C-alpha positions as CSV (number, residue, x, y, z in Angstrom):
1,X,83.1,141.3,33.6
2,X,85.4,143.3,36.2
3,X,82.9,143.2,39.0
4,X,82.9,139.4,38.2
5,X,86.7,139.3,39.2
6,X,86.5,141.4,41.8
7,X,84.0,139.6,43.6
8,X,85.7,136.2,42.5
9,X,89.5,137.4,44.5
10,X,87.1,138.6,47.4
11,X,85.3,135.9,48.2
12,X,88.9,134.0,47.6
13,X,90.8,135.8,49.3
14,X,88.3,135.3,52.8
15,X,87.9,131.6,51.8
16,X,91.8,132.6,52.0
17,X,92.1,134.7,55.5
18,X,89.0,131.3,57.2
19,X,91.3,128.5,56.1
20,X,94.1,130.4,57.8
21,X,92.0,131.5,61.0
22,X,91.0,128.2,61.3
23,X,93.9,126.0,61.3
24,X,96.2,128.3,64.1
25,X,92.4,128.8,66.0
26,X,92.9,124.0,65.3
27,X,96.2,124.7,66.6
28,X,95.6,126.9,69.7
29,X,93.4,124.3,70.3
30,X,95.8,121.5,70.5
31,X,98.9,123.6,71.6
32,X,96.5,124.1,74.7
33,X,95.3,120.7,75.1
34,X,99.4,119.0,74.5
35,X,100.6,122.1,77.0
36,X,97.6,122.9,79.4
37,X,94.5,125.3,79.3
38,X,92.4,122.6,81.5
39,X,94.6,119.8,80.3
40,X,97.3,117.2,80.8
41,X,98.7,114.8,78.1
42,X,100.0,111.5,80.4
43,X,102.4,108.8,78.7
44,X,103.5,105.9,79.9
45,X,107.3,107.9,80.0
46,X,105.3,109.6,83.3
47,X,105.3,106.7,85.5
48,X,107.4,106.1,88.4
49,X,108.1,102.6,87.0
50,X,108.2,100.7,83.9
51,X,107.6,97.1,86.4
52,X,104.2,96.2,88.2
53,X,104.4,93.2,90.5
54,X,100.6,91.5,90.5
55,X,99.5,90.2,94.0
56,X,96.4,88.5,94.9
57,X,93.9,88.0,93.1
58,X,91.2,87.2,94.8
59,X,87.9,84.7,93.2
60,X,85.3,85.8,95.1
61,X,81.8,84.3,92.3
62,X,81.6,80.8,91.9
63,X,83.8,80.3,88.0
64,X,86.4,78.2,88.8
65,X,89.3,79.5,87.1
66,X,88.4,82.8,86.6
67,X,91.9,84.2,88.4
68,X,93.9,82.2,86.8
69,X,93.1,82.8,83.5
70,X,92.3,86.2,83.9
71,X,96.5,86.9,85.7
72,X,97.0,84.9,81.7
73,X,95.4,87.6,80.6
74,X,96.5,90.7,82.8
75,X,100.0,89.4,81.6
76,X,99.5,89.1,78.1
77,X,98.4,93.2,78.2
78,X,100.5,94.8,80.9
79,X,103.1,93.4,77.5
80,X,100.8,94.6,75.2
81,X,101.1,98.7,77.2
82,X,105.7,98.5,76.9
83,X,104.8,97.0,81.1
84,X,107.1,94.5,82.9
85,X,105.7,91.9,85.0
86,X,108.0,91.0,88.1
87,X,109.2,92.2,91.4
88,X,108.5,95.7,91.7
89,X,107.4,98.2,94.6
90,X,104.3,99.2,92.9
91,X,101.5,95.8,93.1
92,X,98.4,95.9,91.6
93,X,95.8,93.2,94.0
94,X,92.4,93.4,94.4
95,X,88.9,90.7,93.6
96,X,86.5,90.0,90.8
97,X,83.1,90.2,92.8
98,X,80.9,88.6,90.4
99,X,80.6,86.2,87.7
100,X,77.0,86.0,85.4
101,X,75.7,83.5,82.4
102,X,72.5,85.9,81.8
103,X,70.2,84.5,78.7
104,X,69.0,87.9,76.9
105,X,67.0,86.2,74.2
106,X,65.0,83.6,72.7
107,X,63.5,81.9,69.7
108,X,61.5,78.8,70.4
109,X,61.1,79.3,74.2
110,X,65.6,78.3,73.9
111,X,68.0,80.7,74.4
112,X,69.5,82.1,71.4
113,X,71.8,84.8,73.0
114,X,73.5,85.3,76.9
115,X,75.2,88.1,78.1
116,X,79.2,87.1,80.4
117,X,78.9,89.8,82.7
118,X,82.6,90.4,86.0
119,X,82.5,92.9,88.3
120,X,85.7,93.0,90.1
121,X,87.3,96.0,91.7
122,X,92.0,96.2,92.3
123,X,94.0,99.2,94.0
124,X,97.4,99.5,92.8
125,X,99.7,99.4,96.3
126,X,103.0,101.2,96.6
127,X,104.5,99.5,99.3
128,X,107.4,102.2,100.1
129,X,104.7,104.2,101.2
130,X,102.2,101.4,101.6
131,X,99.4,103.6,100.1
132,X,96.8,102.1,98.2
133,X,94.5,103.4,95.9
134,X,92.1,101.8,94.0
135,X,91.2,101.0,90.2
136,X,88.3,99.8,89.5
137,X,84.6,99.4,91.6
138,X,82.8,97.0,90.4
139,X,82.6,98.2,87.3
140,X,80.7,95.5,85.5
141,X,82.4,94.1,82.2
142,X,79.4,92.3,79.1
143,X,80.2,91.0,76.7
144,X,77.2,88.8,74.2
145,X,76.9,85.9,72.3
146,X,74.5,84.0,70.2
147,X,74.3,80.4,70.4
148,X,72.2,77.1,68.7
149,X,70.9,75.4,71.8
150,X,72.9,72.8,72.5
151,X,74.7,72.5,75.1
152,X,78.4,71.9,73.6
153,X,77.7,75.0,71.3
154,X,77.2,77.2,74.6
155,X,79.7,76.6,76.1
156,X,82.8,77.1,74.1
157,X,80.9,79.9,73.5
158,X,80.9,81.2,77.2
159,X,84.3,80.2,76.9
160,X,85.6,82.6,74.3
161,X,83.2,86.1,75.9
162,X,84.2,85.3,79.1
163,X,88.1,85.6,78.0
164,X,87.0,88.4,76.1
165,X,85.2,90.2,79.1
166,X,88.4,89.1,81.2
167,X,90.5,91.1,77.8
168,X,88.6,94.5,78.5
169,X,88.8,93.9,81.5
170,X,92.5,94.1,82.1
171,X,92.1,97.6,78.9
172,X,90.4,98.9,81.5
173,X,93.0,98.1,84.6
174,X,95.6,99.5,82.4
175,X,94.6,102.5,81.1
176,X,93.5,103.5,84.9
177,X,97.3,102.8,85.9
178,X,98.3,104.5,83.2
179,X,97.0,107.2,82.7
180,X,95.4,108.7,85.8
181,X,98.4,109.2,87.1
182,X,97.7,112.4,88.9
183,X,95.0,110.5,90.7
184,X,97.2,107.2,91.4
185,X,100.2,108.8,92.7
186,X,97.8,112.4,94.5
187,X,100.0,111.6,98.0
188,X,103.3,112.5,96.9
189,X,101.7,116.0,97.2
190,X,101.7,117.9,101.0
191,X,98.3,118.7,102.9
192,X,98.1,121.2,105.4
193,X,97.8,118.0,107.7
194,X,102.0,116.9,106.3
195,X,102.8,120.9,107.2
196,X,103.5,120.1,110.6
197,X,104.9,123.0,111.7
198,X,103.3,125.7,110.2
199,X,104.5,128.8,112.5
200,X,109.0,128.2,112.5
201,X,108.4,127.2,108.3
202,X,106.5,130.6,107.9
203,X,109.3,131.9,110.3
204,X,111.6,130.4,108.4
205,X,110.5,131.8,104.6
206,X,109.6,135.6,106.6
207,X,114.0,136.1,106.2
208,X,115.5,133.3,104.6
209,X,119.1,132.5,105.8
210,X,119.7,129.9,103.6
211,X,119.5,129.4,99.7
212,X,116.7,126.8,99.7
213,X,114.8,128.7,102.1
214,X,115.6,132.4,99.9
215,X,114.4,130.2,96.2
216,X,110.8,129.3,98.0
217,X,110.1,133.2,99.7
218,X,110.8,134.0,95.4
219,X,108.5,131.7,94.1
220,X,105.8,132.7,96.9
221,X,102.5,134.7,94.9
222,X,102.5,138.4,96.4
223,X,98.9,136.9,98.5
224,X,100.9,134.1,99.4
225,X,104.0,136.2,100.5
226,X,101.8,138.6,102.3
227,X,100.3,136.0,104.3
228,X,103.9,135.0,105.5
229,X,105.3,138.1,107.0
230,X,101.9,139.3,107.9
231,X,102.6,135.6,111.2
232,X,102.9,136.0,113.9
233,X,105.1,134.0,116.6
234,X,103.0,133.8,119.2
235,X,100.4,133.1,117.4
236,X,99.0,129.7,116.6
237,X,99.4,128.7,112.0
238,X,95.8,128.9,111.1
239,X,94.0,127.0,108.3
240,X,95.4,129.6,106.3
241,X,98.4,129.7,106.5
242,X,98.7,125.5,106.4
243,X,96.6,125.7,103.1
244,X,98.7,128.5,101.8
245,X,102.6,126.2,102.5
246,X,100.6,123.1,101.4
247,X,99.9,125.4,98.7
248,X,103.3,126.5,97.4
249,X,105.3,123.8,98.2
250,X,103.2,121.5,96.3
251,X,104.3,123.8,92.3
252,X,108.2,123.3,94.2
253,X,107.1,119.9,93.9
254,X,106.1,120.0,90.0
255,X,109.6,122.1,88.4
256,X,112.0,120.4,87.1
257,X,115.2,122.2,88.2
258,X,113.7,122.5,92.7
259,X,117.5,120.9,92.8
260,X,121.3,122.5,92.5
261,X,124.5,121.9,94.2
262,X,124.5,125.6,95.9
263,X,120.5,125.6,96.6
264,X,121.6,121.9,98.7
265,X,125.2,122.5,100.1
266,X,124.2,123.4,104.0
267,X,122.4,119.8,103.5
268,X,123.2,116.7,104.2
269,X,120.4,114.6,101.9
270,X,120.2,110.9,102.1
271,X,122.1,107.7,99.9
272,X,118.7,107.5,98.9
273,X,117.9,110.7,97.5
274,X,121.9,111.6,96.2
275,X,120.5,108.4,93.9
276,X,117.7,109.8,92.6
277,X,119.6,113.0,91.9
278,X,122.1,111.1,89.6
279,X,119.5,109.3,88.0
280,X,118.1,113.4,86.6
281,X,114.5,111.8,87.0
282,X,111.3,113.1,84.3
283,X,107.1,112.6,85.3
284,X,106.7,111.6,88.5
285,X,110.1,110.1,89.8
286,X,110.5,114.2,89.5
287,X,108.1,114.7,92.4
288,X,109.6,112.5,94.4
289,X,112.8,113.8,94.1
290,X,110.7,116.8,94.7
291,X,109.3,116.3,98.0
292,X,112.4,114.3,99.6
293,X,114.5,117.4,99.2
294,X,111.8,119.6,101.0
295,X,111.7,117.3,103.7
296,X,115.3,116.6,103.9
297,X,115.2,120.7,103.4
298,X,112.9,121.0,106.6
299,X,112.5,117.9,108.4
300,X,111.1,119.8,111.4
301,X,108.5,121.7,109.4
302,X,107.5,119.0,107.1
303,X,106.7,115.0,107.4
304,X,108.1,112.5,105.5
305,X,105.6,110.3,102.8
306,X,107.6,106.7,103.9
307,X,105.6,107.9,107.6
308,X,102.9,110.5,106.3
309,X,100.3,107.1,107.0
310,X,101.4,106.2,110.3
311,X,100.2,110.1,111.8
312,X,97.5,111.4,113.3
313,X,94.3,112.5,111.4
314,X,91.9,114.3,112.5
315,X,88.5,111.0,112.6
316,X,92.0,109.5,114.6
317,X,91.0,111.3,117.8
318,X,88.4,109.9,118.6
319,X,87.4,112.2,122.3
320,X,89.9,115.0,122.0
321,X,87.6,116.6,125.1
322,X,89.0,113.4,127.4
323,X,92.2,113.6,126.3
324,X,92.7,116.8,126.5
325,X,91.4,116.7,130.7
326,X,94.4,113.4,130.6
327,X,96.8,117.0,130.0
328,X,94.9,118.8,132.4
329,X,95.7,118.0,135.6
330,X,97.6,114.5,134.4
331,X,98.3,111.5,136.8
332,X,100.3,108.8,135.0
333,X,103.7,109.8,134.1
334,X,102.8,109.7,130.3
335,X,100.1,112.6,130.3
336,X,102.8,114.1,132.8
337,X,105.5,114.3,129.5
338,X,103.2,115.0,127.2
339,X,101.5,118.4,129.4
340,X,105.9,118.8,129.7
341,X,106.3,118.7,125.5
342,X,103.3,120.8,124.2
343,X,103.8,124.1,122.0
344,X,102.7,127.6,123.8
345,X,99.4,127.7,121.3
346,X,98.8,124.2,122.5
347,X,99.1,124.3,126.0
348,X,96.9,127.2,126.6
349,X,93.9,124.9,124.2
350,X,94.0,122.2,126.7
351,X,94.7,124.0,130.2
352,X,90.7,126.1,128.7
353,X,88.8,122.8,127.8
354,X,86.0,121.9,129.9
355,X,83.8,119.7,128.8
356,X,80.6,122.1,127.9
357,X,82.2,123.1,125.6
358,X,80.6,122.1,121.8
359,X,83.4,123.9,119.3
360,X,85.6,121.2,119.2
361,X,88.5,121.6,115.7
362,X,90.7,124.2,117.5
363,X,91.4,121.3,120.2
364,X,91.6,118.4,117.9
365,X,94.4,120.0,115.5
366,X,96.5,120.6,117.8
367,X,96.6,118.0,119.7
368,X,96.7,116.6,116.1
369,X,99.6,118.5,115.3
370,X,101.2,117.8,119.0
371,X,101.3,114.7,119.2
372,X,102.6,113.9,115.6
373,X,105.4,116.0,116.1
374,X,106.0,113.4,119.7
375,X,105.8,110.5,116.8
376,X,108.6,112.1,115.1
377,X,110.8,112.7,117.7
378,X,112.7,109.8,119.9
379,X,111.7,106.6,121.3
380,X,108.5,107.8,123.7
381,X,109.3,104.3,125.5
382,X,111.1,103.8,129.0
383,X,109.4,101.9,131.6
384,X,108.5,104.7,134.3
385,X,106.5,106.1,131.7
386,X,104.3,103.0,130.7
387,X,104.5,101.8,133.9
388,X,101.1,102.2,134.4
389,X,100.7,100.5,130.4
390,X,99.7,97.2,130.1
391,X,101.7,97.1,126.6
392,X,101.0,94.5,123.4
393,X,103.7,91.4,122.6
394,X,104.0,93.3,119.2
395,X,104.7,96.7,120.9
396,X,107.1,95.2,123.6
397,X,108.8,93.6,120.0
398,X,110.0,96.3,118.2
399,X,111.4,98.9,121.9
400,X,113.7,95.3,120.9
401,X,114.6,96.3,118.0
402,X,115.5,100.0,118.8
403,X,114.2,100.7,115.7
404,X,114.7,104.0,113.6
405,X,113.0,105.8,110.7
406,X,109.7,104.6,110.2
407,X,109.1,101.9,112.1
408,X,110.2,104.4,115.9
409,X,107.5,107.1,114.4
410,X,105.0,103.3,113.4
411,X,106.2,102.2,117.8
412,X,105.9,106.1,119.2
413,X,101.9,105.8,117.6
414,X,101.1,102.1,118.9
415,X,102.7,103.4,122.6
416,X,100.3,106.4,121.8
417,X,97.3,103.8,121.0
418,X,97.8,101.6,124.0
419,X,98.2,104.5,126.1
420,X,94.8,106.2,125.4
421,X,92.1,104.1,124.1
422,X,89.1,105.9,124.6
423,X,91.6,108.4,122.9
424,X,92.8,108.2,119.9
425,X,92.4,105.2,117.1
426,X,94.8,102.4,115.9
427,X,96.0,102.3,112.7
428,X,94.7,100.6,110.1
429,X,96.9,97.5,109.4
430,X,99.4,97.6,106.7
431,X,98.7,96.5,102.5
432,X,99.2,92.5,102.6
433,X,102.3,91.5,101.9
434,X,104.2,90.3,98.2
435,X,103.5,86.7,98.0
436,X,106.4,84.3,98.3
437,X,108.5,83.3,95.3
438,X,107.8,80.1,94.4
439,X,110.9,77.5,93.7
């Protein structure tokens, strides 16, 4: 009897320990899911907006009024998820590319079941940065309905089934906007291409003389700090240095308390940035604020978000060899000016280039850095410098406006494109502007 009671007690204790361990494991799993371990819990509160604008939705199918029904269902779905539909910097555009009504089952040679298939693709556009993020790439949305075979029944059921498929499509659009925050707003992060002067930034972090640089240096990992300290001002910055700086600064972007009065006392912040500071933002808007703070702390080292889409990328340098030859022995005023602006490292790469060279990546990277530096400086235009260049009327109109900020960057890009049409690719067109307001 005693042995039985002892065995029962041990068994109960074992079950208690097992339940406790299981509960602890479950709580750890939930905590891990909510706070890290490769997962991020995202909500609409992390989005930088609660109002979205529905722009142009093209109906490229043969089904009439499909876009009208979709717009109505989409507005209802946005409201269900807590969004307002109206004027906003964030615009949803897209197209319905296909609509099919297909019989899938027969009874006595008469179609007894049909399916409705809708294909569509959409993009979320940030009008201020002109960034566009694809949401759905021709994903089919299918619903089914049965029929007695009578035409009136088929048409009535088809309409109901179409609305059901459009509802599923709308829910997927809203879900992708709401729960793919990291991907949709990844453009806020810095890439190596956004570090326009990695050497200057590394030197500022080697021996920091301002509070922002001291703070960032303290946040660097051991390996990153060593890479920064090993940088030689007479060397061309390596890709490893650029990637490391971008990664470390992206870690700063995610911090909740990057800004404080003392740290930024020496920096003349813009009114827009100060307004955003007063709002004490969360989620994506806080990341945007941190990006603005970095840009204004390092205007000569970091590309501004507003102009980053205008800058040259590796694919925009169509013929680096031809451009290098034009800069080796310049025969026009603009090429002479650009040659004079080259950094010592880029100057050496340009001068040692010969047409038999196969490895052009270092030359391309150097040209991108130099050209992007020119884009973000004063206007490149003067009459003498561009006397031999046939400028378009669009570019001349922009010159007459004497633009500032992002528009001046755009003007400089257009000037270089038109001066070197065989060497530099043209900038893609901006996303379509918002439709006029109906009165």
